[in-house]
C-alpha positions as CSV (number, residue, x, y, z in Angstrom):
1,M,56.0,-34.2,-41.3
2,K,54.7,-37.3,-43.0
3,Y,56.9,-39.1,-40.6
4,F,55.3,-37.4,-37.5
5,L,52.2,-38.2,-38.5
6,L,53.0,-41.9,-39.1
7,L,54.5,-42.1,-35.6
8,C,51.4,-40.8,-34.0
9,L,49.6,-43.2,-36.2
10,S,51.7,-45.8,-34.7
11,Y,51.3,-44.8,-31.1
12,F,47.6,-44.5,-31.7
13,Y,46.8,-48.2,-32.6
14,V,49.6,-49.7,-31.3
15,Q,49.0,-48.6,-27.0
16,A,49.2,-50.8,-24.6
17,N,45.7,-52.2,-24.0
18,A,44.7,-54.8,-20.9
19,H,41.5,-56.6,-21.0
20,I,38.8,-57.1,-18.2
21,F,36.3,-59.5,-18.4
22,V,32.6,-60.7,-16.7
23,Y,31.3,-63.5,-15.7
24,H,28.5,-64.2,-13.7
25,R,27.0,-68.3,-13.2
26,F,29.4,-71.2,-13.7
27,G,28.1,-74.6,-14.9
28,D,24.4,-73.8,-14.0
29,E,22.8,-75.0,-16.9
30,K,19.1,-73.1,-15.7
31,H,20.6,-70.0,-16.6
32,H,22.1,-70.0,-20.2
33,S,22.1,-66.2,-20.7
34,T,24.8,-65.8,-18.1
35,N,26.1,-69.0,-17.9
36,T,29.8,-70.8,-18.6
37,T,30.3,-74.2,-18.4
38,L,33.2,-75.4,-16.3
39,E,34.2,-77.0,-19.9
40,E,34.3,-73.8,-21.5
41,L,36.0,-72.1,-18.3
42,E,38.6,-74.5,-18.4
43,K,39.0,-73.7,-22.2
44,E,39.2,-70.1,-21.9
45,F,42.5,-70.4,-18.8
46,E,44.4,-72.8,-20.7
47,Y,44.2,-70.4,-24.1
48,F,45.6,-67.7,-21.4
49,K,48.1,-69.7,-20.0
50,T,49.2,-71.3,-23.7
51,N,49.5,-67.7,-25.0
52,N,51.2,-66.0,-21.9
53,Y,48.7,-63.9,-20.1
54,K,49.1,-62.5,-16.9
55,V,46.2,-62.9,-14.7
56,V,45.7,-60.3,-12.2
57,T,42.6,-58.3,-9.8
58,V,40.8,-55.6,-11.3
59,S,42.9,-53.4,-8.5
60,Q,45.6,-53.6,-10.1
61,I,45.3,-52.5,-13.3
62,A,43.6,-49.6,-11.8
63,Q,46.6,-49.2,-9.6
64,K,48.7,-49.0,-12.9
65,L,46.2,-46.5,-14.2
66,K,46.4,-44.6,-10.9
67,N,49.9,-44.3,-11.3
68,G,50.2,-42.9,-14.7
69,E,52.2,-46.4,-15.7
70,E,52.0,-48.5,-18.8
71,I,49.4,-51.4,-18.4
72,P,51.0,-54.6,-19.9
73,N,49.5,-55.7,-23.0
74,N,49.2,-58.8,-21.8
75,W,47.5,-58.1,-18.6
76,V,43.9,-59.5,-18.0
77,A,41.4,-59.6,-15.1
78,F,38.8,-61.9,-14.1
79,S,35.6,-60.3,-12.6
80,I,32.5,-62.0,-11.7
81,D,29.3,-59.9,-10.7
82,D,26.7,-60.9,-8.2
83,A,28.4,-63.4,-6.0
84,Y,26.2,-66.4,-7.1
85,K,26.9,-69.7,-5.2
86,S,28.0,-71.5,-8.5
87,F,31.1,-69.4,-8.2
88,Y,31.9,-70.9,-5.1
89,T,30.6,-74.5,-5.3
90,N,31.6,-75.0,-9.1
91,A,34.6,-72.3,-10.4
92,I,36.2,-71.2,-7.7
93,E,38.3,-75.0,-7.3
94,I,39.5,-73.9,-11.3
95,F,40.8,-71.2,-10.1
96,K,42.8,-71.8,-7.5
97,K,43.8,-74.9,-10.1
98,Y,45.5,-72.1,-12.1
99,N,46.7,-70.0,-9.2
100,Y,44.1,-67.2,-11.0
101,P,42.9,-64.1,-8.8
102,F,39.7,-62.7,-9.2
103,S,37.8,-59.7,-8.5
104,L,34.3,-60.8,-6.9
105,F,31.5,-58.2,-6.5
106,V,28.8,-58.3,-4.3
107,Y,24.8,-58.0,-4.9
108,V,24.6,-57.2,-0.9
109,E,20.9,-57.7,-0.6
110,A,20.9,-61.0,-2.0
111,T,23.8,-62.5,0.0
112,D,22.5,-60.4,3.4
113,K,18.8,-61.8,3.1
114,K,20.2,-65.5,2.2
115,Y,18.7,-65.7,-0.8
116,P,18.9,-69.3,-2.1
117,D,21.2,-69.1,-5.2
118,F,23.9,-67.0,-4.1
119,M,27.2,-67.2,-1.6
120,T,26.8,-66.6,2.2
121,W,29.1,-64.0,3.9
122,E,31.1,-66.8,5.1
123,Q,31.5,-68.3,1.8
124,I,32.3,-64.7,0.2
125,K,35.0,-63.9,3.3
126,D,36.8,-67.6,2.2
127,A,36.8,-66.5,-1.1
128,S,38.7,-63.7,-0.4
129,K,41.4,-65.9,0.3
130,Y,42.0,-66.1,-3.4
131,G,40.9,-63.1,-4.9
132,E,39.9,-59.6,-4.1
133,I,36.1,-58.8,-2.9
134,S,34.1,-55.5,-4.2
135,L,30.7,-53.9,-4.4
136,H,27.7,-54.6,-6.7
137,S,25.1,-52.4,-4.8
138,Y,22.5,-53.2,-2.3
139,G,19.4,-54.2,-4.4
140,H,20.7,-54.6,-7.5
141,K,18.1,-52.3,-9.1
142,H,18.3,-50.0,-12.5
143,L,20.1,-46.7,-11.3
144,T,19.6,-44.6,-14.2
145,K,15.8,-45.1,-12.8
146,L,16.4,-43.5,-9.4
147,S,17.0,-40.0,-7.8
148,N,20.1,-38.9,-6.8
149,D,19.0,-39.3,-2.5
150,E,18.4,-42.9,-3.5
151,I,21.6,-43.6,-5.4
152,F,23.3,-42.3,-2.5
153,H,21.2,-44.3,0.3
154,E,21.6,-47.2,-2.0
155,T,25.0,-47.5,-2.3
156,K,25.6,-46.4,1.6
157,K,23.9,-49.1,2.8
158,A,25.3,-51.6,0.8
159,Y,29.1,-50.3,1.6
160,D,27.9,-50.3,5.3
161,I,26.9,-53.7,5.3
162,F,29.9,-54.6,3.4
163,V,32.2,-53.6,5.6
164,E,30.3,-54.6,9.0
165,K,30.2,-58.6,7.6
166,V,33.6,-58.6,5.8
167,G,35.7,-56.2,7.8
168,F,37.2,-54.3,5.1
169,E,36.3,-51.7,2.8
170,P,35.3,-52.4,-0.9
171,K,38.2,-51.4,-3.6
172,G,35.9,-50.9,-6.5
173,Y,32.3,-50.9,-8.0
174,T,30.5,-52.4,-10.3
175,Y,27.1,-51.2,-12.0
176,P,24.3,-53.5,-11.9
177,Y,22.9,-54.3,-15.3
178,G,25.9,-52.6,-16.3
179,E,23.6,-49.4,-16.6
180,Y,24.5,-45.9,-15.7
181,D,25.2,-42.3,-16.9
182,E,27.2,-39.6,-15.9
183,R,24.8,-38.9,-13.2
184,V,25.3,-42.0,-11.6
185,K,28.5,-42.3,-12.2
186,E,29.4,-38.9,-9.8
187,I,26.7,-40.0,-7.2
188,I,28.8,-43.0,-7.0
189,K,32.5,-41.9,-6.8
190,K,31.2,-39.8,-3.3
191,F,32.3,-43.1,-2.1
192,N,35.6,-43.0,-2.9
193,F,36.2,-46.5,-4.6
194,E,39.7,-46.7,-6.2
195,Y,37.9,-47.2,-9.5
196,I,34.2,-48.3,-11.1
197,A,33.6,-50.5,-14.2
198,N,30.7,-50.5,-16.5
199,Q,29.9,-53.5,-18.7
200,N,31.2,-52.0,-22.5
201,N,33.3,-53.4,-25.3
202,G,36.7,-52.0,-24.8
203,S,40.1,-52.0,-23.4
204,V,42.0,-50.0,-20.3
205,N,44.7,-48.3,-20.7
206,N,47.0,-45.8,-19.4
207,K,43.9,-43.1,-20.6
208,S,41.3,-44.6,-19.8
209,D,39.0,-43.3,-17.2
210,I,39.4,-45.1,-13.8
211,Y,36.0,-44.5,-13.0
212,D,34.6,-46.1,-16.2
213,L,36.6,-49.4,-16.5
214,N,35.7,-50.8,-19.9
215,R,34.9,-55.0,-19.1
216,I,33.9,-57.6,-21.6
217,A,31.3,-60.3,-21.0
218,L,32.3,-63.7,-21.6
219,V,28.9,-66.1,-21.6
220,G,28.4,-69.1,-23.6
221,D,31.2,-70.5,-25.9
222,V,33.5,-67.9,-26.6
223,N,36.3,-66.8,-29.3
224,L,38.7,-65.1,-27.1
225,K,41.0,-64.1,-29.9
226,E,38.1,-61.9,-31.2
227,K,37.3,-60.7,-27.5
228,L,41.2,-60.1,-27.4
229,K,41.1,-57.4,-29.9
230,Y,38.7,-54.9,-28.6
231,N,40.4,-51.8,-28.0
232,T,39.3,-48.4,-26.3
233,L,39.3,-45.7,-29.0
234,E,40.0,-42.2,-27.0
235,A,37.0,-40.3,-27.7
236,T,35.0,-37.4,-26.1
237,W,31.3,-37.7,-26.1
238,I,29.7,-34.1,-26.8
239,E,26.3,-35.3,-27.9
240,P,24.3,-37.2,-27.0
241,K,24.7,-37.2,-23.0
242,V,21.1,-38.7,-21.8
243,Y,18.4,-40.5,-23.7
244,P,16.4,-38.0,-25.4
245,K,13.3,-36.9,-24.1
246,D,11.3,-38.0,-27.2
247,G,13.2,-41.3,-27.5
248,R,15.0,-40.4,-31.0
249,L,18.8,-39.9,-31.4
250,K,19.0,-36.5,-33.6
251,H,22.7,-35.7,-33.3
252,V,26.0,-37.6,-32.7
253,K,28.7,-35.6,-32.0
254,V,32.4,-37.0,-31.0
255,Q,35.8,-35.8,-30.6
256,V,38.4,-38.4,-31.6
257,D,42.1,-38.0,-33.0
258,P,42.6,-35.7,-35.6
259,S,44.4,-38.0,-37.6
260,I,41.3,-40.5,-37.9
261,K,39.4,-39.8,-41.2
262,N,37.1,-42.5,-41.6
263,A,35.0,-44.5,-39.1
264,K,31.9,-46.4,-38.2
265,L,28.8,-45.3,-36.2
266,F,26.5,-48.5,-34.4
267,I,23.2,-47.5,-32.8
268,S,21.1,-50.6,-31.8
269,S,19.0,-52.1,-33.9
270,Y,20.5,-50.6,-36.9
271,G,23.8,-51.9,-37.4
272,W,26.9,-50.2,-38.4
273,Q,27.2,-47.4,-40.9
274,D,30.5,-45.7,-42.5
275,I,31.0,-42.0,-41.8
276,K,33.7,-39.5,-42.5
277,V,35.7,-37.5,-40.0
278,K,36.7,-33.9,-40.1
279,N,39.3,-32.4,-38.3
280,G,39.0,-35.1,-35.3
281,I,35.2,-34.1,-35.1
282,I,32.4,-36.5,-36.2
283,D,29.2,-34.5,-36.0
284,I,26.4,-36.5,-37.9
285,K,22.6,-35.4,-38.0
286,L,20.1,-38.1,-37.9
287,D,16.6,-39.1,-37.1
288,K,16.7,-42.6,-35.3
289,K,13.5,-43.8,-33.0
290,L,15.8,-45.7,-30.4
291,N,13.8,-49.0,-30.0
292,L,15.2,-50.2,-26.7
293,N,15.5,-49.5,-23.0
294,R,19.1,-50.0,-22.9
295,N,20.7,-48.6,-26.2
296,R,24.4,-48.4,-27.1
297,V,25.6,-46.0,-29.2
298,A,29.5,-46.5,-30.6
299,I,32.0,-45.1,-32.7
300,S,34.7,-47.5,-33.8
301,T,37.6,-47.3,-36.6
302,N,37.6,-51.0,-37.2
303,Y,34.7,-52.7,-35.1
304,Y,37.3,-53.4,-32.3
305,T,38.8,-50.2,-31.5
306,I,35.8,-48.8,-29.9
307,S,34.0,-46.3,-27.7
308,N,30.6,-46.9,-26.0
309,K,27.8,-44.5,-25.0
310,L,25.0,-46.2,-23.1
311,L,21.3,-44.3,-23.6
312,I,19.2,-46.0,-20.8
313,K,15.4,-45.0,-21.4
C-alpha cells in the first residue's frame, strides 16, 4: 500500500508538462508593461536552444492533447497577442533566425481599420508563412461584461472578417485581457476552435482542458528557470464559480488529488496562506473583500504547481 501511494505521488508530480508563453510587443520602449526588448528575446531564444527545448506551435500541443498522447516536457510554444506592428518590424526576423514557429492571435478590428500600431492584413498573410495565425476577438472587449448575444456576434464578426482577409479558418482563440468565465468559454466553444487559451500561470499536460490552455506571460527581464517551474495542479473548482454579487469571497471549495494533505491558497491583494486538505477536498470559509476588477484565486502545492480561478467584476 505504501509503495502504491508513493507511485501515485510520483506520477502526480512527474507528469510531463509543456509550456505556452505569451508576448505582446517587441522592441517598443513606449509601452514597457507589454514590451520585450530584442536583446531579451534573443537571450530567451538562446536559453531554449542551449537547453534543448523544442519550439512548436500551440496547435501542435493541442493536437497531442486531442489525441490523448503524452506531451513532451521539453516542448514550448510562443504565442503573440494582438498582432502589434512591432512583431513584424522588429521580432519576426529573430524568430526566423532561430527557425522558431509562433502562434499569432489577431485583434481583428485594429488590423481591419488600419490602426497605425498594428500589422496590416498583407503583413499577417506574410507572417503565416513562418507560423500559425489565429483569432483574438474583433473589438478586444471585456467579454465577461457582454451579454451572450454580444459575445457571439463579436466573435462571429471577427471570424468572418478573418476568413475573408486571410483565406483560411483560425485554429485557435485567445481571450482579450485573458478575461473569461465559464459562460464566456461555452459561447466561444460554439465556433469549433481546435483550442482556446487563457493567460494563467501553469502548464499543459495530457489532462489539460483543450479549451482552457494555460499561457505564461513573458514581459521585461524574465527568469526563464522560474517560469519553466510552473506546472498545472489538477483541480476541480466547486466554489467560487463567478465573481460574488457582494464583492466578498466567502467560500473556496476545490477537489484535488487525495494524496495531497497540505496546500496554499492565494487571493489577489492578500497573498498566500497555508491550508489543509482533507480527503482530496479543500473547503475554506472566509470573508475577503475583493479589491480589484480582476482577481485571481489560486491553489498550489508549492507556489509552482498551481490551479487558477479568475473572478472578474
